[in-house]
C-alpha positions as CSV (number, residue, x, y, z in Angstrom):
1,M,-11.3,-72.4,-55.3
2,T,-13.9,-70.4,-53.5
3,T,-17.1,-70.8,-51.7
4,R,-18.7,-67.6,-53.0
5,V,-22.3,-67.8,-54.2
6,N,-23.1,-66.1,-57.5
7,S,-25.7,-68.3,-59.2
8,K,-28.7,-70.5,-58.3
9,W,-26.5,-73.6,-58.9
10,H,-24.0,-72.5,-56.3
11,R,-26.9,-72.0,-53.9
12,E,-28.1,-75.5,-54.7
13,C,-24.6,-76.9,-53.9
14,I,-24.5,-75.1,-50.5
15,K,-27.7,-77.0,-49.4
16,Y,-25.6,-80.1,-49.0
17,G,-23.7,-78.5,-46.1
18,D,-20.6,-80.4,-44.9
19,E,-20.3,-82.4,-48.2
20,F,-19.7,-79.2,-50.1
21,V,-16.1,-78.2,-50.4
22,G,-16.0,-75.2,-52.9
23,I,-16.3,-73.9,-56.4
24,G,-13.6,-74.0,-58.9
25,H,-13.6,-72.0,-62.1
26,G,-13.2,-73.3,-65.6
27,G,-13.3,-71.6,-69.0
28,N,-17.0,-71.6,-69.7
29,H,-18.3,-73.3,-66.6
30,D,-17.8,-73.7,-62.9
31,I,-16.9,-76.9,-61.1
32,A,-18.6,-77.7,-57.7
33,Y,-16.4,-79.9,-55.5
34,F,-17.9,-82.2,-52.9
35,K,-16.1,-84.6,-50.5
36,Q,-17.2,-87.6,-52.6
37,G,-17.2,-86.1,-56.1
38,A,-17.5,-83.1,-58.4
39,V,-19.9,-81.7,-61.0
40,I,-19.7,-79.2,-63.8
41,L,-22.1,-76.3,-63.5
42,P,-23.1,-73.9,-66.3
43,R,-22.4,-70.2,-66.0
44,G,-25.5,-68.2,-65.4
45,T,-29.0,-69.4,-64.7
46,R,-30.4,-70.4,-68.1
47,C,-30.3,-74.1,-68.9
48,S,-32.2,-74.2,-72.3
49,D,-29.3,-76.2,-73.8
50,R,-30.1,-80.0,-73.8
51,S,-26.7,-80.8,-72.2
52,Q,-27.5,-78.6,-69.3
53,R,-30.6,-80.5,-68.2
54,N,-31.0,-82.2,-64.8
55,I,-28.2,-80.1,-63.2
56,K,-30.0,-80.3,-59.8
57,A,-29.9,-84.1,-60.1
58,R,-26.2,-84.1,-61.0
59,I,-25.4,-81.9,-58.0
60,K,-27.3,-84.3,-55.7
61,A,-25.5,-87.3,-57.2
62,A,-22.1,-85.8,-56.7
63,A,-22.9,-84.7,-53.2
64,L,-24.1,-88.2,-52.2
65,G,-21.2,-90.0,-53.9
66,R,-23.0,-91.4,-56.9
67,Q,-20.3,-90.1,-59.2
68,A,-21.3,-92.2,-62.2
69,H,-24.4,-90.1,-62.5
70,A,-22.9,-86.8,-61.6
71,S,-21.6,-85.6,-65.0
72,T,-21.5,-86.4,-68.6
73,P,-18.2,-87.3,-70.3
74,T,-16.2,-84.3,-71.4
75,R,-15.1,-84.0,-75.0
76,S,-11.5,-85.1,-74.2
77,R,-12.8,-88.1,-72.2
78,R,-15.1,-89.1,-75.0
79,M,-12.1,-89.0,-77.4
80,L,-10.1,-91.3,-75.0
81,L,-13.1,-93.8,-74.8
82,D,-13.4,-93.9,-78.6
83,R,-9.8,-95.1,-79.1
């Protein structure tokens, strides 16, 4: 995990100061960790994909501890919920 800044989404995370812990790296995305939650961030700065909307709102929700609003269910989590 690192605190390096390489995208506008990382800069948005750093705005939350003490709540921000660091950035973890996934396969096609980054994960921003906060003291009270985490949020998946897209790689790069384009968010034309429908699933990438409201990233700024998700970052804020994770930083403030409203984790239910921070991220959408991942594919594996959806599969577990459907069982």
